[in-house]
N, C-alpha and C positions, 0 to 999 in steps of 0.2 A: 270344677271351675262352673261359677254361677252364670244360666244362661240369662240372655233379656229378652224376654217376652215382652209386648208392646198389645194393645189393646185393640186388634180388626172389629169387632162388632161388639154393641149392647145390646142389650134388651130388660125390659120391664118385665116381660112374661116369659115365665120358665120353658111353655109350650114351643115358644118361637124358637128358644136359646137352643131348646135339646136339636131343633131339626137342622141348625148347622150344626150342631157338635157331631152329632151322625156321618153327616155328610164328609167333614172331617175327619174323623176317626176312619171312613172307610177309604178315604182317600189319603191315609197315612200321612197326616201331616201333624205334625206334631201340635198342641195345645195346652192350655191351662184354664178353664172355666174357675172364675172369681167371683163369689156372691158379695158384691159391696154394702148391697143392704145392709149386712149385719153389722159396718164399718161405720153407721152413720156417727156421725158427732154434730149437733145442733150448733153448737158452737162456734163451727167454723165453715164458713161456705164454701166448703170445696165441692167443685165440679163433678168431681169422678165419683166420689166417694158417696154411699147411702141411696145412691139411684139407682142402680141395676146391676144385672147378672153382665158380666166383662167375659168374653172372651180373648182369648191374649193367644198373640201367634209371635213365631222370631221373625223379625221387620226381612225377612232373605223370603219369608214364605208367603208375605202378603199378595203378591199379584196371581201366584198359584191359587190358592185358597178362594181370591175373590173367581178366579175362573173357573174353579170345583162348583163352589155355588150358582153362581150362574148357568152352570151346564145342569145341574141336578136338580134344579130346583125353575123347571120350564112354567110358563104361565098358560094357564088354562081356562078362558075366558069363560069357557061353558062354567065350569066349576066355580065361578065368582059370586058371592053374595050378592044380587041386585040390588040390595042396600048398603053398598059398599060404602064407607066415608069417602075415598075417592071419588065417585061418581060427583058428589057434590062442590067440586075443588073448583074453583077459575083456573084460567088457560095458564094464567099466572101463579097461582097456587102449587099448581102441577109441575111448572120448571123450577119454581124454588125447589121441589120435592125431590126431583133431579140433578141439582145441582148440588144438595145436600145429602149426597145417596149412602152416606158411612152414617149419619144419624136415623136412617129410615131400614124396615126390614125390605131384605132382597127382593121379596112378591110384592111390596108397593110400588119400588122403585120399578119393576119391569113394568107393572099397570099402568103407572103413571107416565113413562114412556109411551105402551100402545095408545091409553087415550090419545095423547099428543098426536103421536103419529095417525091416528085416524082424521085429525084435523088439518092433517097437511103439516105440526108444527115440530121442530127437535131441537135439540141443543146442542150446538156446536161444541167439539172436542175444544175449540180456542174460549167457547165460552166457559165452559167447565171448566179450564185452566185458572183463566181467571178467578170466577169466582173462589176454586178453593185456595188459591193465593191471598185472596181477601180474607177469607174465612182462618186460615192460618194465622195472619196476622190477628183479627180479632180475637181469637182464643187463645191466641198469644200471649194476652194483653193481662197482666198483675190481677190478682181481687186483690181485696183489702177488706180488713175485717173492722167489722162495729166500736164505736169507742166502747161502749157498754163494755164487751167480750174484750179489749185490752187492757181497761179497768180489771175486773176479774180477773185477769191473768197476773197483772202486776200484785193484785190481791196474794193470790193463790201462794207467789212467786217468794212474796216476805214472809206468807203466813206456813206454808207449806214447802221447805226449798226442794225438794226432790219432786215435788211435782212441778215446780215455776224450771226445773229444769228439762222436764219431758215437753211441757207449753214453749218454752224457749227452741229448743232443738227441732219440734217441731214446725213453727213458724219459720223457722231460717232454713232448712233443710228441705222442706217439703216439695216434690215437682209435681205436674201433672204431663199427660200424654197428648199431645196434639194426634192431628187425621193422619200426619203421616207418618205417626211412630215420633218422633223427635220428642224429648223432656225438655221442660223450661220450666224453673222457679215457679212458685204458684202465689205465691205473695209478693207484693209491692217491696220495693227498696226500703219504702219508711218504715213498712209493719215488718221488716227482716229486719232491720235496724233495733226497733220495740224487740224484735225476738231474743235478740243478743245481750240485749239489757235485761230483759227477763231471765237468759238465762245465769248473767252476772250474780243478779239479787238470787236467783236460784243455790246457785252457787254458794255465794256466802251464807244465806240462811241456814242452807243443810250444814256446815262447817258447825258454824254457830250453836245449830241442835243438838248435834254432834258432841261439844264439847260439855253442853249442858249433859246432856244424857251421860256422857263415863264420868261426870264429876260426880253424879250421882250415886256412883259402884264406888267414890274414893274411901 
């Protein structure tokens, strides 16, 4: 039975990802590492593919892993580069960083909290919860494909039947993972309808091409 891994953290820099991987390995937390940069497809504006190294866990291990990472990566202010970019952040920018902690390296979040606390500023649990709910709503919104790519998809479906099948299936079934580990369909209902039409066109085109191919051998 295939296990349902979800994205726990994502990084653009391999060194930062490796720090977390080492902690998870030492803590015996089952995980997958997926380099999504290798699968980047400029034809589709997917929010998760083509950008980062994804560290994936089983949803039941998220809280345990978060606690472990926080424990094993303590903040040492004396070791922080005085030119660190966070020192130039405003209070509101630091608060935004803390609210969207899942999008930042754990040490950046720790430093942001530390800098705020030195000014007597805290981000309350209620504020965090409200922001995360709002973030989920925003990230759950479906994406839209530009018209030019839809036109090319239709042309491909008519000219290259099997390729059209793949494009149509991609548009209809692709899902994205939200910060809470849940998954939603990636594209809007209208784009998925186009995907179904492209799927049908690709199927018809593939059958016609197969018939002509077989006739050549009669």
